[in-house]
N, C-alpha and C positions, 0 to 999 in steps of 0.2 A: 828559800826552803823547804824541805817536803818532811811530816811529821808520820809516822806511820802508828796509827794506838790499837793493840788488839788485846787484850782482857785474857791472864792466861788463861783460865779458869777457861772460857770460851773464845776457842779462835777464829770462831764465824763471823762476831761481834767487830767488827776490823774496819778504823773509821780511818780518812787521810785528813789529816789538814793543809792548810798552805798558809805563806804568810812570808815578809820580806819583800813583796814585788806589787807592781802594778796590779791592778784589780780590774782595770774600767770595761772587763769581757766577761769579767768572771771567772778570773784564771784561779788565786783560789776558794772558790767559793766548794769546797770537795768535800765538805763535810755532811752533807746530805747524805755521800754516797756508802753506802755499807757494802760490809762481807767482799770488801776490794782485794782480790787476789794480784794485783799487781798495775803500779800506774806510768806508765813513762810520758818523756818530754820532748819536746824540738825547742823548747824555748817561748811557744808563744804560744800552743795546744797543749792538755796534757788528754793522757788515752788512758781509760782506768778500764779494768778488763775486771769485773765483776764471776762469784761464783755462779754464776746462770749463766758463763760465757759470751758474757752480753758487752760489747764497746762501746762505748760515751765516751764523746768528746767534749770537752770543756774549754775556754779562751778564746781568741780573738785569734779571728782570718781561719776558723773549722773548715779545713779542705771539703771538698764536692764531694772525693770518694766517700769521705766517713761517712754519709744516705747509704752508704751500700754494705754497711759495717751488720747490718740486721738478717742478712743473707749465712754469714760465718756463724758454724757450729763447731765443737768438738778442738776449742781452740784452748793449747799448751803455754804459751809464749808470745810477747807481743815487744818488737823495738820499732823505733823511729829516728825519722837523719829527718833536717828539712826539708828533704827534697821525695819522701816516699815514707811507706810505715811499711814491714813485714808483717806474716800472722804466719805461725807457726803450731800444727794444729796438732792432736796426739795423734794421728794418726801417722805424720813425718812425713807429709806434708807443707808444703810453704807457698805463702798466698803475699803476694805481692798490690801496695795500693798505689797509687801518681796520678797528677794528673797527668790524663788523655789515654793513648797507649803507647809503653816506650818497651820493643821487641829487646833491645838489651837488659832486660830489669827481667827475662823468662826464666821462670822456675817451676815449670812444669812438669818437665824431666826430672827432680830432681825426690830420694826415695830416701825414707831411714835418716831424718835427721833430729838432730834432740837438742839444740842450740840453731840461735840466731843472733845475726849482728847486721848493725846498719850502718854504714857509712854516705859523704856523698853522691849521693847519684849508683850507688853500686851496691849488693848485698850481699855478705855470704852464711854458709850454713856450715854445721858442723854434724857429719852421719857418725852413725855408732858401731861404724869400723876405725873412727880416730882421724880420718883425713878430711878436709877441707875443700867443698864448691861454693866458688863465687860467678857472679853474674854483674853485670855491669861497668861503668870504668874506671879504666886501669891507665889514668894518664901519671902515675903514682909507683907502681908496679902494687899499686895493695890486692891487686886478684891471684899475684904471681904464691901460688900457696903449693905449684902442683903436687912438693915433695914433704909436703908437711906430716905428718903422720904423727903419728901414738897422742892427739888432743884435745884433751877432755873439756876445754872451756871455750871460747871465743870473743873478743871483745873490739869495737871500733870505736871509732871521732872522724867525721870528717875524710883524709886519707889516707889513714894510720890503718893499717891487722892487726890486731895482736892474736897472740895462742896459747895456749899451758897445757903443756906437754902431764902426763903422768906421772914423769918422775920429777917433778917439781921443776924444773927448766922452763922458758918462758924463750918462743920465737915472735920476730916482728916482721911486717911487712910493709910498703907506699910510704908514704913523709917523714922526714926523719927531721924536719928545718927548726924543733925544739930541742932533738937531741929524745925524742921521746921512745927511739928505738930501743937505745943503750940500756939493752937487759940479757946480754950476753952471757953477764955472767951473776945470773943471778940463778940463785937453786935454792929447793925445800919451799917452792909460792907452794898457796893454796888456793889463790882466787888473784884474778887482776882485773883490773878499769885500767879502759882506755878514758882518758878527755880532753881537756881544750889543749893541744899541742903541748901534752903529760902521762904518764904511766904511774896506775899506784900496784904491789903489789902486796899481799898479804902472806905470810908467811905463816911455816907451822907451829909455830914458838912464838902466835902470836902479836910477835914483832910485825913492821909494815916498811917496807919498801915504794922511792919514790925517783922519776926521771922526768929531765922536760921541760919545760916551763915554769921560772915561779915567780912571775911575775908580782901575784897575790899573797906567796907564799906556804902555793896547794901543794907541794916538794918539802914540808915543813913537815917528818913525820918521823923525825930521830927518837922523839920522847913517847911514842906512841907503844902500849903494849896490851894483852890479852887482849888484843883484836879475835873477834871469833867471825868466821865463814860464816855468810849469810843460810 
């Protein structure tokens, strides 16, 4: 569990606290970091983005490519999977960091990207014109998004890619083994999150909907109310 704390009178005094997991390599020793803009995790490593555009890795098995983070500047957003890290820069360019050189994960030609999402060995980028581009594995059709348009947000997990459209409907591509892509009837959605075999949507009225794997009750959101978009 991650809890982010921000004083209302001073949004720059942001700190992050971790709990509920093993801490043999300092995974949850995050309270020392201040001015946090974003935290993402692949369940073993936390990658922290601070307000100086610096990326910091905390946890076990910190990847070798993390040593190159210091050369990055102008970062807008980051996302991770168990295979790689994607960095969206403020100029709309995307950089991929992974073990060795992966020619299938080349984003050098991408421009005007406003959002990114990482899955298992693939990355998706949302362009400012509402279309989506992808690189990497496509064994489950997770990169078959050439017909997508009017997209305003993307989210991914493992081999499933979800896109939120400007009209509040949702599209999906890739693995649907748990029913996580059964979102064709959703409407009035303002935010989506893809998890491990399930998809969560926040509606305009502050309620939530979810489909997919419910082994741990992660889709039991019928009673949620007044949920606000981040």
